[in-house]
C-alpha positions as YAML, in Angstrom:
chain: A
units: angstrom
residues:
- id: 1
  name: UNK
  ca: [24.65, -23.18, -4.70]
- id: 2
  name: UNK
  ca: [26.50, -19.91, -5.24]
- id: 3
  name: UNK
  ca: [23.79, -18.68, -7.61]
- id: 4
  name: UNK
  ca: [21.07, -19.46, -5.07]
- id: 5
  name: UNK
  ca: [22.97, -17.56, -2.38]
- id: 6
  name: UNK
  ca: [23.41, -14.55, -4.66]
- id: 7
  name: UNK
  ca: [19.71, -14.53, -5.51]
- id: 8
  name: UNK
  ca: [18.82, -14.77, -1.81]
- id: 9
  name: UNK
  ca: [21.08, -11.83, -0.92]
- id: 10
  name: UNK
  ca: [19.61, -9.76, -3.76]
- id: 11
  name: UNK
  ca: [16.06, -10.52, -2.60]
- id: 12
  name: UNK
  ca: [16.81, -9.55, 1.00]
- id: 13
  name: UNK
  ca: [18.53, -6.33, -0.09]
- id: 14
  name: UNK
  ca: [15.62, -5.39, -2.34]
- id: 15
  name: UNK
  ca: [13.10, -6.10, 0.42]
- id: 16
  name: UNK
  ca: [15.06, -3.94, 2.87]
- id: 17
  name: UNK
  ca: [15.18, -1.01, 0.44]
- id: 18
  name: UNK
  ca: [11.48, -1.26, -0.40]
- id: 19
  name: UNK
  ca: [10.51, -1.55, 3.27]
- id: 20
  name: UNK
  ca: [12.46, 1.55, 4.25]
- id: 21
  name: UNK
  ca: [10.90, 3.52, 1.37]
- id: 22
  name: UNK
  ca: [7.41, 2.37, 2.27]
- id: 23
  name: UNK
  ca: [7.94, 3.33, 5.90]
- id: 24
  name: UNK
  ca: [8.14, 6.98, 4.92]
- id: 25
  name: UNK
  ca: [4.78, 6.82, 3.13]
- id: 26
  name: UNK
  ca: [1.48, 7.36, 4.88]
- id: 27
  name: UNK
  ca: [-0.42, 4.31, 6.09]
- id: 28
  name: UNK
  ca: [-3.67, 4.92, 4.16]
- id: 29
  name: UNK
  ca: [-4.34, 5.86, 0.56]
- id: 30
  name: UNK
  ca: [-6.19, 8.99, 1.64]
- id: 31
  name: UNK
  ca: [-3.29, 10.16, 3.81]
- id: 32
  name: UNK
  ca: [-0.76, 9.41, 1.07]
- id: 33
  name: UNK
  ca: [-2.85, 11.40, -1.41]
- id: 34
  name: UNK
  ca: [-3.12, 14.31, 1.03]
- id: 35
  name: UNK
  ca: [0.70, 14.46, 1.25]
- id: 36
  name: UNK
  ca: [0.80, 15.53, -2.38]
- id: 37
  name: UNK
  ca: [-2.29, 17.75, -2.25]
- id: 38
  name: UNK
  ca: [-4.58, 15.17, -3.84]
- id: 39
  name: UNK
  ca: [-7.87, 13.60, -2.81]
- id: 40
  name: UNK
  ca: [-8.57, 9.87, -2.72]
- id: 41
  name: UNK
  ca: [-12.14, 8.63, -2.62]
- id: 42
  name: UNK
  ca: [-14.33, 5.85, -3.91]
- id: 43
  name: UNK
  ca: [-17.72, 5.59, -5.55]
- id: 44
  name: UNK
  ca: [-20.31, 2.85, -5.14]
- id: 45
  name: UNK
  ca: [-23.90, 2.45, -6.24]
- id: 46
  name: UNK
  ca: [-26.39, 4.05, -3.83]
- id: 47
  name: UNK
  ca: [-28.12, 0.72, -3.19]
- id: 48
  name: UNK
  ca: [-24.87, -0.88, -2.02]
- id: 49
  name: UNK
  ca: [-24.24, 1.73, 0.68]
- id: 50
  name: UNK
  ca: [-26.81, 0.03, 2.92]
- id: 51
  name: UNK
  ca: [-25.05, -3.37, 2.76]
- id: 52
  name: UNK
  ca: [-22.93, -4.27, 5.78]
- id: 53
  name: UNK
  ca: [-19.86, -5.04, 3.66]
- id: 54
  name: UNK
  ca: [-19.78, -1.52, 2.24]
- id: 55
  name: UNK
  ca: [-20.23, 0.49, 5.42]
- id: 56
  name: UNK
  ca: [-17.38, 2.58, 6.78]
- id: 57
  name: UNK
  ca: [-16.57, 2.31, 10.44]
...
């Protein structure tokens, strides 16, 4: 029982630390890349750009 409690406390503490760190990051990959002067983009085959699942917006 004591071991399970210790593991639970460790998991909650880790989650709290990771959440606070992630909160400072940008919400999209492109915005996070821009913070460090980088560009984030993707590439797809030209024929796929017309498919509804690949459209932006």
